[in-house]
C-alpha positions in Angstrom: -3.8 -15.0 8.4 -6.5 -12.6 9.4 -6.6 -9.2 7.7 -8.8 -6.1 8.0 -10.7 -7.4 5.0 -11.3 -10.9 6.2 -9.3 -14.2 6.2 -6.4 -14.1 3.8 -6.6 -16.5 0.9 -3.2 -15.5 -0.4 -0.2 -13.7 1.2 2.8 -12.7 -0.7 5.8 -11.0 0.9 6.9 -8.1 -1.2 9.7 -7.0 1.1 10.7 -7.3 4.7 7.6 -6.5 6.7 5.5 -5.8 3.6 2.7 -8.2 2.5 0.2 -8.3 -0.3 -2.9 -10.2 0.9 -6.1 -11.2 -0.8 -9.4 -12.4 0.6 -12.5 -13.8 -1.0 -13.7 -10.3 -1.7 -10.9 -7.8 -1.1 -7.3 -7.3 -0.1 -4.4 -4.9 0.0 -1.0 -4.3 1.5 -0.1 -4.7 5.1 3.2 -3.1 6.3 4.6 -3.5 9.7 4.4 -0.1 11.4 8.2 0.2 11.9 8.9 -0.8 8.4 6.3 1.7 7.1 8.3 4.5 8.8 11.3 3.4 6.9 9.6 3.0 3.5 6.9 5.7 3.4 6.5 9.4 3.9 4.3 10.7 6.7 1.7 11.7 4.1 1.6 8.1 2.8 1.4 6.6 6.2 -1.7 8.8 6.9 -3.4 7.1 4.0 -3.0 3.7 5.6 -5.2 2.5 8.4 -3.8 1.3 11.7 -4.5 -2.4 12.1 -2.7 -4.0 15.1 1.0 -3.8 14.4 0.5 -2.9 10.7 -0.6 -0.1 8.5 -3.2 -1.4 6.0 -3.6 -0.1 2.5 -6.7 -1.4 0.8 -6.5 -2.5 -2.8 -9.1 -0.3 -4.4 -7.4 3.0 -3.7 -5.0 3.3 -0.7 -2.3 0.8 -1.8 -1.4 2.9 -4.8 0.5 5.3 -2.4 2.8 2.3 -1.5 3.6 1.7 -5.2 4.0 5.4 -5.9 6.7 5.8 -3.2 8.2 2.3 -3.6 7.6 1.3 -7.2 10.0 -1.6 -7.0 7.5 -3.4 -4.7 5.1 -3.8 -7.6 7.0 -6.7 -9.4 4.5 -7.1 -12.3 5.3 -3.8 -14.0 8.4 -1.8 -14.7 9.0 0.9 -12.1 8.3 3.8 -14.4 4.8 2.5 -15.4 4.1 1.6 -11.8 4.8 5.2 -10.7 2.6 6.6 -13.5 -0.4 4.3 -12.7 0.0 4.9 -9.0 0.2 8.7 -9.5 -2.9 8.8 -11.7 -4.8 6.9 -9.0 -3.5 9.0 -6.2 -4.4 12.3 -8.0 -8.0 11.0 -8.5 -8.5 9.4 -5.0 -6.2 11.4 -2.7 -5.5 14.8 -4.4 -4.3 16.3 -1.0 -1.4 13.9 -1.1 0.3 16.2 -3.7 -0.2 19.4 -1.7 2.8 20.8 0.1 2.9 20.4 3.8 
């Protein structure tokens, strides 16, 4: 599978239309556009980058918004800890996310 970050080395389906992918050097989460509208707020969708029929959330910063709004998608941590880690990252990297619209 090709991704915005190169050829995928791994691809894990986290939910319907939601994939965690890794490449040799990077990765992130790809969410089908229609599914993103169901799962994520408009503010969160603006953090993702449009890539074909997906919104792409790169692993260094952007994918934390997915785990903040949908912590159950991060299966390696309990939801409360996932939300806390994601919030800390968002406050550092995307402080405008927390401003009222």
